[in-house]
N, C-alpha and C positions, 0 to 999 in steps of 0.2 A: 504494500500500500504506500503510495507516494505521500510524503509529508505535505502538510498544508503550507503553501507558500507564505513566506514571512509578510509579504505585502498585503496578502488577503487578511492575515491575522491583525495587522496594524489597522487595516480598513475597518474590520469588524469591531475591534476594540475602540476605535475612534467613534464609530456610530453609537456603540453602547455607552461610551463615556459622554458623548454629546446628549444622548437621551437622558442619562442619569443627571447630567448637569441642568438640563431644562426642568426636569422634575424637581430638583433641589431648589432652583430659582423660584419656580411657581409656588412651591411649598413655603419657602421663606417669605415671599411677598404676601401670599394669602393668609398666613398665620400672623404676620406683622400687622396687616390691615384688618383682618377678620371681618370682611365686608358684610357677611350675613350671620354673624354671631356664632357660627358653629365651628370655628377653627381658632379658639383661644390658645395662647401660648404665653410662657413667661415674658417673652419679648413683644407681645402685642401692644400696640400704641393706642391707648384709650382716647387719645385726642381725635381719633377718627370716628368715635362712637356716634355722635349726633349727625354725622354726615353719611352714615350708611343708608343706602337706598333700599331698605328692606321690603318695601311694598312690592318689589319685583319677585321676591321669594318669601312671601309673608309667613306661611306656615313653617317653613324651615327656619326662618329668623326668629320667630316667636319661640320655637322649640330650643333654638340656640340660647336665647335669653333665659329660658327656663332651666337650662342645665349648666350654664357657664358663669352665672352670677348668683351669689347667695341672697335669697329673698325670705322675708318673714310673712308677707301678705301678698297674695296674687289675685288679681281681678280678671275674671274670665267671662266670655260671652261673645256676642256678635259685634257688628259695627256700633250698636247702641252703647256698648261698653267701651269700645275703642275710642269713640268720639266723646262720650259724655263723662267718663270717670277719670279724675286727675289724681295720679299717685304722688304728686309733689306738693299738694296744698299743705300749708303750715301745720294744720291740725294733726298730721301724721307724726310730727316730731322727728325722732331718729329712727322710726320704724322703716325698714327697707321694703318698699312697695313697688310692684310692677304691674303694668297694664298689659295683659296678654290677650285682649280682645282681638278677634279675627273677623274681618268682613265676611258676611254671609255664612258664618260658622253655625252649624246646627249643634244639638246636644251630642250627636255622635262624635264630632270633633272635640268638643269641649270635655266630654268624658275621657277621651284619649289624653287630652292635655292634663286633666286631673291626675290620672295614673302616672303620666310622664313626670309631672312635678313631684309627686310623692316619691317616685323612684330616685330622683336626682337632687332633691332638696331635703337635707336632714334637719334644717332649722325652720322649715315651713310651719307656721302656726295657724294661718287662717286663709280660707279661700272664699272670695265673694263671687258668686256665679249668677249671671243674668240669664233668665229663661224667657225667651220671647214667647208671647202668646201666639198660638197656632203652631208652634214647633212640634209639640207632641201629637198634634192632630194633622200632621202633614208628612207625606213621605219624601218631600223635597229635600235633597241633600246635594250640595254643590261641591263636595270635597274632591271629587275626581278631577274637576276642571280648575280647582283652586290651589293645587299643589300639595294636598295633604299626603297623597300616596308617595310622593318623592321626598317627604320630610321625615325626620326622626320620629314623628308622632305615629307613623305607621309601623306597628310592631312586627308586621309580617314582611317588611321590606328587607332587601339585602344590605345589611349594615356595612359590610366591608366595601362593597361597590359604592355605597353612598358616601362614606368617609373619604374614599379615594377621590371621588368627584369633587368633594368640598375642598380638598387640599391641593389637587393638581389639575382640576378641570378648567377648561377654557372659559366656561360660564362664570366660574368663581373669579378667575383672573380678570375677566371683563368687569365684574362687579367691583373688584379691587381698583381697577383703573377709574371707574366712574366715582368711586368714593374719594380717591385722591383728587380727582378733578373737582368734585363738589367742595372738598375742603379748601382747595386753593382759591376757589371763587367765593367761598363763604356761603354756599347754598346749603340750607338745612331742609331735608325732605319732610313730607307731612307725617310719616310714621316714625316714631321714636319709642323709647321705653315708656314714654308717657301715654302712648296710644296713637290716635290718629288726629290730624289737624292741630297738633301741638304748635305748629308754626304757620299753618296755612288755613284759610277759611274759604268757604264757598262764597263766590261773588254774586250769586243769584239771589234776588229777594225771596223771602219766605213765601209770599203770596204767589210768586211765579212757580216755585218748586211744588207747592201744594197743588196748583192747578195742572201743572205739566206731569208730575210724577206721583205724588202721594195719593190723591183721591182716585185717579185711574187705576193705580195698583190695588187699592182697596176694593174697587168695583170688580176687578178681575179675580181677586181672592174670594169675594162673595160668590161668584159663579162657581168656583171650585168647591166651596163648602156646600153650595146647593146640590152639586152633583154627588158629593160624598162627604160625610162628616164622621170620622171614626178615628180612634186612637191608632197611632203607629206602634205596633208591637216592638219593633226594633228600637225606636227612639225611647219608648218607655223603659225598655231594658237598659239602654245606655244611661238614661237618667237615674235609674235605680243603682247602676254600677257606680256612677259618680258619687252618689250619696254614701253608698256602702264603703267606698274607698276612703272617704274622709272620716267616717265614723270609726271604722276599724283601726285607723291610724291616729285617732284622737286629735284630728285637725278640726278646728272650729269651722263650720260651714254656714255661710249666710247666703241664702237664695233670695233673689228678688226678681219681680216681674217689671221690666223697664216700661216707662210710660209711652203713650202715644198722645199726639195733640187731638183735641176734641173734634177738629175738622175731619181728621182721618177716622176717628172712632165712630163718628156719626153716620158714616156710610153704611155700617153693618145693620143698625136698626132701621135706617131709612130704606134700605134695599131688601128688607125682609130676609136677612141672612138667618139661617138656622143658628140657634144659640148665639144671638147677637152680642151677648155680654161675656162670652167665652167661659162659661161656668164649667163645661166639661174639662177644659184645660186646667182651670184653677183647682177643681176638686181632685183631679188626678195628681197634681203637684202635691197638694196637702196629704192625700191618702198615701202616696208612695213614701213621702218623707216620714210620716208617722209610723208606717209599717216598718221601715228600716230602722228607725230609732228604737223600736221595741227590742230589736236584736242586739243593740249595743247600749244598754241602759246607763253604763258608766261613761259613755262618750259625751263630749260637749253637745248640748242640744242644738240641733239644726233649726234655724229660724227662716221663715218665709215672709218676705215683705212684698206687698203689692202696691205699686205706684201707678197702675194703669186704670184710670177712672176719669171722672169729670171734675176733679178737684180744680179750684181756681188757677193753679199753676199750669195745669194741662189745658185750660181754657183761655190762655193768654190771648187777648185780642190780636188779630192779624193786622199789622201796620198797613194803613192805606197808602202811605207814602212809600214807594218802592225803594227809596234811598234810606229808609229807617229800618234798622235791623230789629228783630225780636230780641227780647232779653233772655229768653230761656230756650228758644227753638231754632233749629236749622230747617226743619220741614215737618211733615206729619208724623214721622217715625223716629227721628233723631233729635235728641235734646242737646243743648250746649253744656259745657262744663259748669255754667252757672246753676243749672238745674241739677247736674250731676253732683255738685258740691252739697246741695240740699239733701240729695239721696244719701250721700256718704255721711252727712251729719246725722240724719235720722237713724241710719243703720248703726252708727258708732256712738250714738247718744251725745253728740257734740252740741253745744248750745247754739240756738238760732234766735236772733233778736226779732226777726219778723214773725208775728204770730201766725200769719198765713203759711209761711214756710214751715213753721214748727208744727203745723197740723197735717203736713203732707205724708201720705202713705198710711198703710194699715198692715199690721202683722196678721197673717192668716193662719188659722188652725181649724180643727174639726168642730170646735165649739161655735165659731162665728161664720163659717163658710156659707151657711144657708142664708145669712143676712146680707152677705156681700152683694148678691145680685140686686136686691132691693135698693141698697145704697147706690149702686151704679145707675140703676134705672132712674131713680129720683134725681141723681146728678145730671143725667141726660135731659130730663124734663126741665130742670132749672136752667140748663144751658140754653135751651130753646127760647125761654122767656127773657133771660138776661142778655143774651147775645144773638138776637134774631138775624142780624146782618151776616155774621159769620156762618150761622146755620144755613141761611139762604145761599150763601156762597158755595157751600158743599152741595146743596141740591142742584144749583145751576151747573156745576161742573159735571155732576152725575148725568144730567140730561144731555150734556154735550158729548160725553165720552161713552155713553151706553144707550144709544138711540133705540136699540131693539129691546131694552128692558122695559118692564112696566114702570109707570110713573112712581117715583119714590114715595114710600108710605110715610105719612106723618103720624107717628105712633103716639103723639101727644099733642092735643090741641090747646095752645095757650089761651088763657082767659081773655076776652075782649077788653 
């Protein structure tokens, strides 16, 4: 057998060396910048943190935050949590708090995040979890198109392939380049450890977004509920698992139902939606929590807060002037951190000077759940009387965007 020519060996060794060098360079750059929070190293430069454009790989980056930084309190949920809850308000003091809200995240993804947090955070003390009304009664799950299965949250993924991609992948190197570029220009992207819109705000007026997006979305959702209204077995199971994971690990769990603006909520009774006050969802939340609590009597008691009703803060008048922003609301389904701060204050028993803010929300349990529907219905009736212009605004949009539907039903006739 003829020996391998020396020139061929040099060529092969050169290629291997070049390849190894490229991998080493990519690894050093990606771990130094850590553009999506999943490649931390002792030499990582934290000055890049606020410039990381994590919205391009949101699930992966949120998982990276969950495992690479020690936290005591984690806030989970959909975009309603990501936009509305501020982990940096002064009332937290020295508590290490992170906002892990993910846009369009259902309870399936959030349950996975709960387990991931518990696995990676020895010092975790509390989880605040937002449960959107209609989540448990909808099969909708956008995780496949949102990057969940490519993230560390997917326990069935190939961990080795995933970590290799994070360290030497071209996509991660591209994210590193964009992070460096953002830092050099001073650009701070909307998503940070504080959540979403920490530095950017929607430029559209609330009235415009309500008419263009919020009310039409509610109308479409009513059609779905008219076609079928039933609990999703898979989502109820995920919800149950999230509760159980917290209880069996002695982690304080605060569940809350995020608010909607009254303009959005009014669509459901106006359009004859089945269960227009979402009592199936509420009862299920309370029942599952109390069932799981019985299995762990020594665990911290899980609390359920409900902020979704016709409370005056949710009935904030819509500014007529398109240049005037609302105080509490982005649109019909997303509140600003001004309202989020009220929510956090109520959950944590922080003082509120405004008596209206201090009356916001209700703790739900099996003893008062039957009265909750009556409270919400009366709030809706009061809203029609006290703010007829905004109520008419909702009805007018419904007629415009759902011409084939029956005329909106006026479930309550105000006194003349």
